[in-house]
PAZAMI-98786 format. One record per residue: residue number from 1; x negated, y negated, z negated of N, C-alpha, C, CB in turn. Coordinates in nm, 3 decimals. Glycine has a CB too. Example, Ala and Ser with C-alpha at 12.3 -4.5 7.8 and 13.67 -1.06 7.14 Angstrom:
BEGIN
ATOM resi     n.x     n.y     n.z    ca.x    ca.y    ca.z     c.x     c.y     c.z    cb.x    cb.y    cb.z
ATOM    1  -1.319   0.569  -0.780  -1.230   0.450  -0.780  -1.320   0.330  -0.780  -1.131   0.447  -0.905
ATOM    2  -1.285   0.225  -0.708  -1.367   0.106  -0.714  -1.290  -0.003  -0.787  -1.408   0.060  -0.572
% end
This chain:
BEGIN
ATOM resi     n.x     n.y     n.z    ca.x    ca.y    ca.z     c.x     c.y     c.z    cb.x    cb.y    cb.z
ATOM    1  -0.293  -0.378  -2.297  -0.329  -0.347  -2.160  -0.464  -0.411  -2.130  -0.219  -0.399  -2.060
ATOM    2  -0.553  -0.329  -2.079  -0.687  -0.379  -2.051  -0.688  -0.461  -1.922  -0.787  -0.263  -2.042
ATOM    3  -0.800  -0.525  -1.897  -0.813  -0.610  -1.778  -0.805  -0.526  -1.650  -0.944  -0.688  -1.783
ATOM    4  -0.861  -0.405  -1.653  -0.858  -0.317  -1.536  -0.716  -0.273  -1.505  -0.948  -0.193  -1.558
ATOM    5  -0.637  -0.239  -1.607  -0.499  -0.197  -1.587  -0.414  -0.313  -1.536  -0.441  -0.142  -1.716
ATOM    6  -0.439  -0.432  -1.586  -0.364  -0.549  -1.541  -0.392  -0.577  -1.394  -0.400  -0.672  -1.626
ATOM    7  -0.517  -0.561  -1.352  -0.553  -0.581  -1.212  -0.485  -0.476  -1.124  -0.705  -0.576  -1.194
ATOM    8  -0.477  -0.352  -1.173  -0.414  -0.244  -1.097  -0.266  -0.272  -1.074  -0.431  -0.111  -1.169
ATOM    9  -0.200  -0.329  -1.174  -0.059  -0.363  -1.160  -0.040  -0.471  -1.054  -0.002  -0.410  -1.295
ATOM   10  -0.132  -0.565  -1.045  -0.121  -0.674  -0.949  -0.154  -0.628  -0.807  -0.212  -0.788  -0.988
ATOM   11  -0.238  -0.526  -0.792  -0.280  -0.482  -0.659  -0.168  -0.407  -0.588  -0.405  -0.393  -0.668
ATOM   12  -0.096  -0.321  -0.658   0.011  -0.243  -0.595   0.144  -0.316  -0.608   0.020  -0.102  -0.658
ATOM   13   0.193  -0.369  -0.496   0.324  -0.435  -0.497   0.437  -0.334  -0.497   0.337  -0.530  -0.377
ATOM   14   0.417  -0.225  -0.425   0.520  -0.123  -0.418   0.483  -0.017  -0.316   0.656  -0.185  -0.384
ATOM   15   0.557   0.092  -0.319   0.533   0.199  -0.224   0.628   0.180  -0.106   0.553   0.340  -0.290
ATOM   16   0.580   0.210   0.013   0.660   0.191   0.135   0.721   0.326   0.171   0.572   0.134   0.253
ATOM   17   0.855   0.334   0.166   0.926   0.458   0.197   1.004   0.441   0.327   1.020   0.497   0.081
ATOM   18   0.956   0.506   0.431   1.025   0.512   0.559   1.020   0.658   0.607   0.961   0.413   0.665
ATOM   19   1.085   0.685   0.717   1.079   0.821   0.771   0.936   0.857   0.809   1.171   0.835   0.894
ATOM   20   0.866   0.761   0.867   0.729   0.787   0.911   0.636   0.812   0.792   0.678   0.670   0.994
ATOM   21   0.647   0.732   0.687   0.559   0.752   0.572   0.597   0.878   0.494   0.565   0.630   0.479
ATOM   22   0.725   0.915   0.495   0.765   1.040   0.430   0.705   1.159   0.504   0.919   1.052   0.424
ATOM   23   0.702   1.154   0.637   0.639   1.260   0.715   0.489   1.266   0.687   0.665   1.238   0.865
ATOM   24   0.423   1.149   0.681   0.280   1.146   0.651   0.251   1.204   0.513   0.226   1.003   0.659
ATOM   25   0.338   1.176   0.417   0.317   1.227   0.281   0.327   1.379   0.278   0.420   1.166   0.184
ATOM   26   0.423   1.435   0.351   0.440   1.580   0.350   0.334   1.651   0.434   0.579   1.615   0.402
ATOM   27   0.306   1.598   0.553   0.218   1.667   0.646   0.070   1.645   0.616   0.248   1.622   0.787
ATOM   28   0.031   1.521   0.586  -0.111   1.488   0.574  -0.152   1.438   0.436  -0.146   1.386   0.676
ATOM   29  -0.058   1.431   0.342  -0.088   1.385   0.207  -0.139   1.240   0.207  -0.190   1.477   0.140
ATOM   30  -0.075   1.156   0.289  -0.110   1.015   0.301   0.010   0.933   0.256  -0.152   0.978   0.449
ATOM   31  -0.013   0.837   0.167   0.094   0.754   0.113   0.070   0.608   0.149   0.104   0.772  -0.040
ATOM   32   0.178   0.533   0.172   0.168   0.393   0.214   0.212   0.302   0.099   0.256   0.368   0.341
ATOM   33   0.133   0.196   0.076   0.161   0.099  -0.029   0.156  -0.041   0.029   0.063   0.113  -0.146
ATOM   34   0.241  -0.130  -0.022   0.231  -0.272   0.008   0.135  -0.334  -0.091   0.371  -0.343   0.003
ATOM   35   0.039  -0.411  -0.041  -0.064  -0.472  -0.127  -0.078  -0.620  -0.088  -0.201  -0.397  -0.114
ATOM   36  -0.136  -0.702  -0.177  -0.160  -0.842  -0.141  -0.265  -0.853  -0.030  -0.206  -0.921  -0.265
ATOM   37  -0.263  -0.965   0.039  -0.358  -0.988   0.148  -0.502  -0.993   0.098  -0.324  -1.117   0.220
ATOM   38  -0.524  -1.026  -0.027  -0.659  -1.041  -0.081  -0.715  -0.911  -0.139  -0.659  -1.147  -0.188
ATOM   39  -0.635  -0.804  -0.140  -0.678  -0.677  -0.200  -0.783  -0.610  -0.112  -0.558  -0.583  -0.221
ATOM   40  -0.885  -0.553  -0.176  -0.991  -0.481  -0.105  -0.969  -0.331  -0.121  -1.132  -0.522  -0.158
ATOM   41  -1.039  -0.252  -0.039  -1.025  -0.107  -0.043  -1.066  -0.047  -0.178  -1.107  -0.045   0.067
ATOM   42  -1.178  -0.091  -0.238  -1.212  -0.036  -0.371  -1.109  -0.070  -0.478  -1.348  -0.088  -0.414
ATOM   43  -1.050  -0.190  -0.472  -0.947  -0.227  -0.568  -0.822  -0.141  -0.550  -0.911  -0.376  -0.554
ATOM   44  -0.784  -0.115  -0.426  -0.667  -0.033  -0.398  -0.690   0.110  -0.447  -0.635  -0.034  -0.247
ATOM   45  -0.809   0.163  -0.420  -0.843   0.299  -0.463  -0.835   0.311  -0.616  -0.984   0.338  -0.414
ATOM   46  -0.894   0.215  -0.686  -0.892   0.219  -0.833  -0.751   0.205  -0.887  -0.980   0.107  -0.890
ATOM   47  -0.669   0.122  -0.824  -0.533   0.100  -0.870  -0.448   0.226  -0.854  -0.469  -0.016  -0.795
ATOM   48  -0.460   0.294  -0.741  -0.382   0.416  -0.718  -0.426   0.527  -0.813  -0.395   0.463  -0.571
ATOM   49  -0.558   0.541  -0.831  -0.607   0.644  -0.923  -0.561   0.619  -1.065  -0.759   0.651  -0.918
ATOM   50  -0.559   0.493  -1.106  -0.518   0.459  -1.242  -0.367   0.472  -1.260  -0.562   0.317  -1.276
ATOM   51  -0.290   0.428  -1.162  -0.144   0.426  -1.176  -0.083   0.566  -1.168  -0.084   0.338  -1.069
ATOM   52  -0.135   0.652  -1.080  -0.073   0.782  -1.058  -0.157   0.899  -1.108  -0.046   0.799  -0.913
ATOM   53  -0.280   0.876  -1.150  -0.364   0.983  -1.201  -0.402   1.085  -1.096  -0.295   1.052  -1.314
ATOM   54  -0.436   1.038  -0.976  -0.473   1.126  -0.865  -0.612   1.089  -0.815  -0.369   1.117  -0.749
ATOM   55  -0.667   1.175  -0.729  -0.798   1.148  -0.669  -0.779   1.099  -0.526  -0.888   1.275  -0.672
ATOM   56  -0.834   0.982  -0.495  -0.820   0.922  -0.363  -0.941   0.958  -0.279  -0.804   0.768  -0.373
ATOM   57  -0.916   1.009  -0.158  -1.023   1.045  -0.066  -1.060   0.928   0.024  -0.983   1.166   0.018
ATOM   58  -0.957   0.860   0.079  -0.983   0.754   0.176  -0.873   0.649   0.168  -0.993   0.812   0.319
ATOM   59  -0.908   0.523   0.198  -0.812   0.413   0.204  -0.828   0.342   0.338  -0.832   0.314   0.085
ATOM   60  -0.718   0.331   0.412  -0.714   0.251   0.534  -0.617   0.136   0.512  -0.672   0.338   0.658
ATOM   61  -0.649   0.019   0.566  -0.561  -0.096   0.549  -0.521  -0.151   0.685  -0.630  -0.204   0.466
ATOM   62  -0.402  -0.211   0.688  -0.351  -0.279   0.806  -0.300  -0.415   0.764  -0.238  -0.196   0.875
ATOM   63  -0.339  -0.519   0.837  -0.286  -0.652   0.813  -0.191  -0.685   0.927  -0.400  -0.758   0.802
ATOM   64  -0.067  -0.706   0.894   0.034  -0.736   0.994   0.058  -0.886   0.996   0.166  -0.659   0.965
ATOM   65   0.033  -0.948   1.109   0.047  -1.092   1.124   0.195  -1.126   1.137  -0.033  -1.145   1.246
ATOM   66   0.235  -1.238   1.076   0.374  -1.281   1.080   0.422  -1.309   1.221   0.393  -1.404   0.996
ATOM   67   0.550  -1.280   1.245   0.607  -1.299   1.377   0.680  -1.432   1.386   0.701  -1.184   1.411
ATOM   68   0.685  -1.492   1.504   0.758  -1.618   1.518   0.909  -1.597   1.510   0.721  -1.686   1.650
ATOM   69   0.975  -1.687   1.444   1.121  -1.685   1.433   1.174  -1.825   1.466   1.167  -1.641   1.288
ATOM   70   1.296  -1.828   1.519   1.355  -1.957   1.555   1.489  -1.971   1.486   1.370  -1.970   1.708
ATOM   71   1.513  -2.087   1.427   1.641  -2.122   1.370   1.681  -2.258   1.426   1.636  -2.124   1.214
ATOM   72   1.778  -2.257   1.514   1.821  -2.377   1.587   1.702  -2.436   1.661   1.883  -2.482   1.491
ATOM   73   1.657  -2.553   1.624   1.546  -2.618   1.696   1.413  -2.606   1.622   1.579  -2.763   1.719
ATOM   74   1.410  -2.532   1.515   1.287  -2.521   1.436   1.224  -2.383   1.455   1.316  -2.546   1.287
ATOM   75   1.094  -2.381   1.468   1.018  -2.258   1.479   0.936  -2.237   1.352   0.925  -2.260   1.604
ATOM   76   0.931  -2.114   1.307   0.852  -2.080   1.189   0.800  -1.938   1.207   0.936  -2.095   1.056
ATOM   77   0.721  -1.893   1.113   0.664  -1.759   1.116   0.701  -1.684   0.990   0.512  -1.764   1.133
ATOM   78   0.721  -1.554   1.002   0.740  -1.473   0.884   0.605  -1.457   0.815   0.802  -1.334   0.921
ATOM   79   0.606  -1.410   0.694   0.482  -1.397   0.617   0.396  -1.283   0.670   0.514  -1.374   0.470
ATOM   80   0.265  -1.299   0.652   0.172  -1.191   0.683   0.187  -1.082   0.576   0.024  -1.243   0.691
ATOM   81   0.164  -0.958   0.616   0.177  -0.845   0.523   0.054  -0.757   0.534   0.306  -0.763   0.553
ATOM   82   0.022  -0.690   0.425  -0.088  -0.595   0.425  -0.037  -0.463   0.371  -0.208  -0.647   0.342
ATOM   83  -0.073  -0.356   0.441  -0.030  -0.222   0.404  -0.154  -0.135   0.387   0.066  -0.163   0.511
ATOM   84  -0.152  -0.053   0.285  -0.263   0.040   0.260  -0.214   0.182   0.277  -0.323   0.018   0.119
ATOM   85  -0.286   0.260   0.358  -0.259   0.402   0.374  -0.364   0.478   0.293  -0.260   0.445   0.526
ATOM   86  -0.319   0.551   0.192  -0.408   0.616   0.097  -0.399   0.767   0.114  -0.374   0.576  -0.049
ATOM   87  -0.512   0.830   0.145  -0.517   0.976   0.157  -0.566   1.033   0.025  -0.609   1.020   0.275
ATOM   88  -0.490   1.131  -0.027  -0.523   1.192  -0.155  -0.594   1.325  -0.136  -0.396   1.211  -0.239
ATOM   89  -0.656   1.372  -0.243  -0.720   1.504  -0.244  -0.614   1.610  -0.215  -0.791   1.531  -0.382
ATOM   90  -0.655   1.722  -0.156  -0.561   1.827  -0.116  -0.475   1.878  -0.230  -0.637   1.942  -0.056
ATOM   91  -0.528   1.882  -0.352  -0.455   1.937  -0.466  -0.364   1.835  -0.533  -0.552   1.992  -0.567
ATOM   92  -0.375   1.707  -0.500  -0.298   1.602  -0.566  -0.177   1.563  -0.483  -0.386   1.480  -0.593
ATOM   93  -0.068   1.529  -0.551   0.054   1.480  -0.487   0.113   1.368  -0.573   0.158   1.595  -0.468
ATOM   94   0.191   1.282  -0.509   0.266   1.178  -0.580   0.413   1.211  -0.560   0.231   1.033  -0.527
ATOM   95   0.489   1.217  -0.669   0.631   1.246  -0.660   0.705   1.118  -0.621   0.685   1.303  -0.795
ATOM   96   0.765   1.118  -0.502   0.832   0.999  -0.452   0.979   0.994  -0.492   0.820   0.991  -0.301
ATOM   97   1.039   1.109  -0.517   1.184   1.112  -0.543   1.213   1.158  -0.683   1.254   1.201  -0.444
% end
């Protein structure tokens, strides 16, 4: 495994499957992935193209800040999350099922 392929494996944590992302995949050819907080848009684009063999048109990212949680008298926060919305070329698809 080359260094580029190893980096691609580390960038994509997993695909996010919800009703909303399934609708986006069918209607607009946009797929959602969980990525590390340090991942950049060019790294995400390269990782998706390498992993699935598709052409990426655009990458949008969202950073979700952790929410406060309380357990008895202690307060803490959930972890921050980053999500990437990847739009593919019209002719390309990713098989989710």
